[in-house]
C-alpha positions in Angstrom: 106.7 81.0 97.8 106.8 78.3 95.2 108.8 78.5 92.0 107.3 75.4 90.4 105.6 76.1 87.1 101.8 76.1 87.0 99.8 76.1 83.8 96.1 76.8 83.2 94.3 76.6 79.9 95.8 76.6 76.4 96.4 79.7 74.3 98.8 81.9 72.4 99.0 84.1 75.5 101.5 83.3 78.3 101.2 85.2 81.6 104.2 84.9 83.9 104.2 85.6 87.7 107.1 85.2 90.0 105.2 83.7 92.9 101.7 82.2 93.5 100.7 85.1 95.9 100.8 87.5 92.9 98.8 85.1 90.7 96.3 83.8 93.2 93.3 86.1 92.4 93.8 85.6 88.6 94.1 81.9 88.9 90.5 81.7 90.1 89.4 82.8 86.6 92.3 81.6 84.5 91.0 78.1 84.1 88.0 79.5 82.1 90.3 81.6 79.9 92.5 80.6 76.9 95.8 81.4 78.6 98.9 79.8 80.0 99.9 80.9 83.5 103.5 80.3 84.5 105.0 80.7 88.0 108.7 81.4 87.4 110.1 81.9 90.8 111.8 85.2 91.9 114.8 86.8 90.2 116.6 86.7 86.9 118.0 83.2 87.2 114.7 81.5 88.0 112.7 83.5 85.4 115.2 82.7 82.7 115.4 79.0 83.5 111.6 78.4 83.7 110.7 80.6 80.7 113.4 79.0 78.5 112.2 75.5 79.5 108.7 76.6 78.5 109.8 77.9 75.2 111.4 74.6 74.4 108.0 73.1 73.9 105.7 76.0 73.2 106.1 79.5 71.8 103.2 81.9 72.4 102.3 84.9 70.4 102.2 87.2 73.4 103.7 87.2 76.9 102.9 89.3 79.9 105.3 89.6 82.8 103.1 90.3 85.8 103.3 90.6 89.6 104.3 93.0 92.3 106.6 96.0 92.0 108.0 98.5 94.6 107.3 102.1 93.8 110.3 104.4 93.0 108.2 107.3 91.9 106.7 108.8 95.0 103.5 109.7 93.2 102.6 106.0 92.8 100.2 104.6 95.4 99.9 101.0 96.6 97.6 99.2 94.2 98.4 101.2 91.1 98.7 99.1 88.0 101.6 99.9 85.7 102.4 98.9 82.1 105.4 99.0 79.8 105.1 97.2 76.5 106.3 96.7 73.0 104.8 99.1 70.6 103.0 96.4 68.8 101.6 94.7 71.9 97.9 94.1 71.0 96.4 94.8 74.5 98.3 97.9 75.4 95.5 100.4 74.6 92.9 98.2 76.3 95.0 97.9 79.5 95.6 101.6 79.7 91.8 102.2 79.1 91.1 99.9 82.1 93.4 102.0 84.3 96.9 100.8 83.9 99.5 103.7 83.8 102.4 103.7 81.4 105.6 103.5 83.4 109.2 102.5 83.4 110.7 99.6 85.4 114.1 99.0 87.0 115.1 95.3 87.2 117.0 94.7 90.5 119.0 91.8 91.7 117.4 91.8 95.1 114.3 93.1 96.9 114.4 96.9 97.6 113.3 96.8 101.3 114.1 100.4 102.5 112.8 103.7 101.4 116.3 105.0 101.1 117.2 102.2 98.7 114.2 103.0 96.6 115.2 106.7 96.6 118.7 105.8 95.5 117.4 103.6 92.7 115.1 106.4 91.5 118.0 108.9 91.5 120.2 106.4 89.7 117.7 105.1 87.1 114.9 107.6 86.8 112.5 104.7 86.6 109.1 104.5 88.2 109.1 101.1 89.9 111.4 98.2 90.7 111.0 94.5 90.2 113.2 91.5 89.5 112.0 89.4 86.5 110.5 91.4 83.6 113.7 92.5 81.9 114.9 88.9 81.5 111.5 87.6 80.4 111.1 90.3 77.8 114.6 89.9 76.5 113.9 86.3 75.9 110.7 87.3 74.0 112.5 89.8 71.9 115.1 87.2 70.9 112.2 85.1 69.6 110.1 87.8 68.0 107.4 87.5 70.6 105.4 90.6 71.5 105.5 91.2 75.3 104.5 93.6 78.1 105.2 94.2 81.7 102.1 94.6 83.8 102.9 95.2 87.5 101.0 96.4 90.5 102.6 98.6 93.3 102.9 96.6 96.5 104.9 99.1 98.6 105.2 102.8 98.3 108.4 104.7 97.6 108.6 106.2 101.1 107.8 102.8 102.8 110.2 100.5 104.5 109.2 96.8 104.4 108.8 95.2 107.8 111.7 92.8 107.3 114.8 92.6 105.1 113.4 89.8 102.9 116.8 89.3 101.2 118.1 87.9 104.5 115.3 85.3 104.8 115.6 84.0 101.2 117.4 80.8 100.1 120.2 81.1 97.6 117.6 80.4 94.8 115.3 83.2 96.0 112.7 81.1 97.9 111.3 82.3 101.2 113.0 80.4 104.1 110.1 79.9 106.4 112.3 78.9 109.3 114.2 82.2 109.1 110.9 84.1 108.7 109.5 82.6 111.9 112.8 83.2 113.6 112.7 86.9 112.7 109.0 87.1 113.9 109.9 85.4 117.2 112.8 87.8 117.8 110.9 90.9 116.7 107.2 90.3 117.6 106.5 94.1 117.4 106.8 93.7 113.6 103.8 91.4 113.4 101.2 94.2 112.9 103.3 95.6 110.0 103.6 92.2 108.5 99.9 91.7 108.7 99.5 95.1 107.1 101.8 94.2 104.3 99.9 91.0 103.7 96.6 92.9 103.4 98.2 95.4 100.9 99.7 92.8 98.7 96.4 90.9 98.6 94.6 94.1 97.5 97.4 94.8 95.0 97.1 91.2 93.5 93.3 91.7 93.2 93.8 95.0 91.3 96.2 93.3 89.0 93.8 90.4 88.4 91.0 92.9 87.5 93.2 94.5 84.9 94.0 91.1 83.4 90.3 90.1 83.5 89.5 93.0 81.1 91.4 91.2 78.3 89.6 89.2 75.7 91.6 86.0 76.4 
């Protein structure tokens, strides 16, 4: 996972993703669109740092915080696209018409890896899904009078445990430590099929998210 910013095109629309895996399908078409795409890195600190740096030189009219989210609402299936937006966000109706479901998000400090953690977050917050960056990004937008929205796709269901505790294989700045990842795989080879399954689901989820973005006139 790479937290270095990536930009494509020029526009009044900024689209933020935490990691390139979330953005990959959309980046194939972004070059032909009048948008800016920013890879912020995972978590509040990275998102705040990268977006603030961007705002020092450019201030878009609209911002979308996009990427994966874990389901807290048990009715949400993997691949479901969810939206939460400012009332005046210009593309809200269009995104809902294209299949995005209005939803609420909980902004967590770390990855929710177990079904029981997601159940506890649901009971505590009443929210539909959990992710790590949108609250910070949208607060920065509100402070500057920029219309914003959260557009996320479910990557893991509410009743699903992730194959690994990804919090344990992250660096202090929320980057994936590949040495720790490989160490975990070597010690727990029986988890390889589940990891491959997760990769397939996240790829499908990223493609669904891209299709929603591609409906926008940008």
